[in-house]
Residue, then its C-alpha position, 0 to 999 in steps of 0.5 A: m500500500k505504501d508503494f501505491w500511495d508513494e506512486l500516486r503522490e508522485k503522479v499528482a505532484k508531477k501533474d501526471a495523474n488522471k481525474n480518478e487518481i487525483r480524487l483518490y489522492k485527495l480522499g486519502k489525504a483528507l482521511y489521513h488528516l481526519s485520523i490525526d486531527p479532525f479539526y485540521p484547518a484544511l478540513v474546515t470541519h464543522e457540525i451540521p446541526e440539521m443532520s445531527k438533529r435528524y440522526g440523533e447524534k452530532v454529524w460533522q462535515s469535513y472538506l474533501e476538496n474545495n473550489t471544485p465543482g461538486a466539491g466532495r465532503i466527508y460526513w462522520s461521527y465520533g464512535p463507536g470507541k472513545n477515540d474512533i471516528t466513523v465515516t458515514g458518507l462521502e457526498p458532493h457539497p449540497n447546494t446552498k438552498s434551504n433544506a440542502y442537507k435533506k437530500i444527503r443520506l448517511s450510512s447506518m448511524e448505529l455505533 
């Protein structure tokens, strides 16, 4: 896996990666930062109160990418263990209209 990641990182740095490789690299990088510090500045992590209310526990959103059409977002919650994070969704950023988060469906929140 390390060899794969190193090759992917090199392709992205050399601007020799295709669209899917770039997206995979962004996801891996974001998940790495999320695992080290969920509030790493580039993740712009924040709670989504509407979704927290719907699912009955705090739901957080972190940036997968920004300034990109359909920029990806990672949705997650704490648990099941004390130091665990469970990713419950990978979705494009919802539009800015009211009720935008109603369209997002997360995987099981049973932690």
